[in-house]
C-alpha positions in Angstrom: 86.8 41.6 59.1 86.5 38.0 60.1 89.3 36.1 61.8 88.0 32.8 60.4 90.3 31.1 57.9 89.0 30.6 54.4 89.8 27.1 53.1 89.6 28.1 49.5 91.9 31.1 49.9 94.5 29.0 51.8 94.5 26.3 49.1 94.6 29.0 46.3 91.4 27.5 44.7 89.4 29.8 42.5 85.7 29.7 43.3 83.4 30.2 40.3 79.8 31.2 40.2 77.3 28.4 39.5 76.0 28.1 36.0 73.2 25.8 36.9 70.9 25.5 39.9 68.7 22.7 41.0 65.0 23.3 41.6 62.9 20.7 43.5 59.1 20.2 43.5 58.1 17.2 45.6 60.1 14.2 44.3 60.9 15.9 41.0 63.9 18.0 40.3 65.1 20.1 37.4 68.4 21.8 36.6 68.0 25.4 35.4 70.8 26.9 33.3 71.3 30.3 34.9 73.6 31.7 32.2 71.0 30.9 29.5 68.2 32.4 31.5 70.3 35.5 32.1 71.2 35.8 28.4 67.5 35.5 27.4 66.4 38.1 29.9 69.1 40.6 28.8 68.0 40.1 25.2 64.5 41.1 26.1 65.7 44.0 28.2 67.9 45.4 25.3 64.8 45.2 23.0 62.7 47.0 25.5 65.4 49.7 26.1 65.7 50.2 22.3 62.0 51.0 22.2 62.1 53.3 25.1 65.2 55.3 24.0 64.5 59.0 23.5 61.4 58.9 25.6 60.7 60.0 29.2 60.8 57.0 31.6 60.6 56.7 35.4 62.9 54.4 37.3 62.0 52.9 40.7 64.0 50.5 42.8 63.2 48.4 45.8 65.9 46.5 47.6 63.5 44.4 49.6 64.0 43.6 53.2 67.8 43.4 53.0 68.5 46.8 51.5 68.8 50.4 52.9 67.6 52.2 49.8 64.4 52.7 47.9 64.0 55.0 44.8 60.5 55.8 43.4 59.8 57.5 40.1 63.2 59.0 39.3 62.6 60.7 35.9 65.0 60.1 33.1 63.9 62.6 30.4 64.8 61.6 26.8 66.6 58.5 28.0 69.8 57.4 26.3 71.5 54.0 26.6 75.1 53.2 27.0 76.3 49.6 27.1 79.6 48.3 28.6 80.9 44.9 27.7 82.9 43.1 30.4 84.1 39.6 29.7 81.4 38.0 27.4 80.9 39.6 24.0 77.3 38.4 23.9 76.1 39.7 27.3 76.7 43.3 28.5 78.3 43.7 31.9 76.8 47.2 32.7 73.9 49.1 31.1 73.8 52.8 31.9 70.5 54.7 31.4 71.1 58.5 31.1 68.6 61.3 31.5 68.7 64.8 30.2 69.8 66.4 33.5 72.9 64.2 34.1 70.7 61.6 35.8 72.1 58.1 35.4 71.1 54.6 36.5 73.6 51.8 36.1 72.3 48.2 35.9 74.9 45.6 36.7 73.7 42.5 34.8 75.6 39.7 36.5 72.7 38.7 38.7 69.7 39.5 36.5 66.9 36.8 36.8 63.8 37.9 34.9 61.9 40.7 33.2 58.2 41.0 33.9 55.6 43.4 32.3 52.4 44.8 34.0 49.9 47.1 32.4 47.6 49.4 34.2 45.1 52.1 33.0 47.6 54.9 32.3 51.0 53.2 32.1 53.1 50.2 31.5 55.5 48.9 34.2 58.4 46.6 33.6 60.1 44.8 36.5 63.7 43.7 36.2 64.5 41.2 39.0 67.9 40.5 40.5 68.8 37.6 42.9 71.7 37.4 45.2 70.9 34.2 47.2 69.3 34.0 50.6 70.0 36.4 53.4 72.2 34.0 55.3 73.9 32.7 52.1 74.5 35.4 49.5 76.1 34.5 46.2 78.2 37.7 46.2 79.2 38.7 49.7 80.0 42.3 48.7 76.4 43.0 47.7 73.1 42.9 49.5 71.5 39.5 49.7 68.0 38.7 48.7 65.7 39.7 45.8 65.7 43.2 44.4 63.7 44.8 41.6 64.2 47.7 39.2 60.9 49.2 38.0 60.9 50.9 34.6 57.7 52.9 34.0 56.5 54.5 30.8 53.3 56.6 31.0 51.2 56.8 27.8 51.3 60.0 25.8 
């Protein structure tokens, strides 16, 4: 617990999450709408999960340099999807992936950035990226800062 006073808590000011971020490249700058990017990524993710439902998938997670966990090839046999809405009707708040032996992976969608796909000889790998700011300046102070990835693997039959 810190003894430092928080200016925003003293003044009863509500701090909201940024909806846009500024990206600079040389002298040019662009403003990226984070809510729109998150919504588009989650639409792609829901389409992907609908295709994978009922099949055996493997989940891997890597927290990067800032995390204390790493999961590799956790099998979710005959995967089922459960979606929980939080505040926004269009965007799910939590997505739960269930396996056949009570295995469950919960995806909190408030910091989803992108969904990437890679194909190798015998399998397809989807990488779901999360971002919680820099190590010194996290967006959410209750979660681990930095970049994290969730790997969804489907081996070919």
